[in-house]
N, C-alpha and C positions, 0 to 999 in steps of 0.2 A: 504494500500500500504506500502511496506517495502523497504527501501533503503539499499542495501547490499554492497554499496561501502565504507562506513567508517569501519575501523577496529580499535579496542581499545585494548591496551595491558597494563596491570599493572604488572610491574616486578621490583623486588628489591626496592620497594618504589617509583618507577618512573612511570609516566604515558606517554604513547606514542599513537599518533594518526596516522593512515595511511589512506589517502583518495585516492581512485582510481576512475578515470573516463576514460575509454577507455585506452589510453596510457599515460595519464597525472596522475602523482602520487605526492602526497604531504605527506611527513613524518616529524613529529615534536614530540618533547617530552620534559619532564621536567628535564632530566639529559643529558647534552651535551656529556659526556664521553660514557654513555651507548648508546646514539643515534648514535654516530660515530661507535661504535661496531656493532650495528644493521644494519647500512648502509653497513658496510664491509661484514657482514654475507649475506645480501640480494644480494650484488654485486657478491658474489661467486656463486650464483644460477641464477641471472638474469642480463641482460645487463642494467646498470643504468648509468645515468649521473647526477652528483650533480651540480645543477645550482646555489648553494649558497642560500643566504637569499631570501625568497619569497617576491615578490612585487605584483604580480597578479597570481591568480589561477582561471581558468575558468571564466574570466571576472570580478572577484571580486578583488578589490584592498585590499591589506593586509598591514596594518600599525602596526609596532611593536614598543612598548615602553618598558621601563624597567619593567613595571608591567603588561602590557596587550598586547593582540593581537586584533586589531580593524579591522573589515571587512566593506567595503563600496562598494556600487553600485551607487554612486552619479553620475557617468558619464551617467547612464541610466535614471536619474531623468529628468523630463521635467520641464523647467523653466517656471512656470505659472505666475510669478510676473515680469512684464516688466515696 
């Protein structure tokens, strides 16, 4: 099985990820200036709305730190210790 929804772009030494699921899109990259230019370019072709920093994407909690991006589905975990 192949998932065709993530797209990866390596451009000018920067790495960008575009994740697509139906009409939900997440775009991130390692260079904020080039990322903004890419969003502007995509906005000229498609109707986009920038919702700012991601906190949730498809039910996955996204926690950003200065060094990492952490993904959590803790809210779906069953508490088996009572």
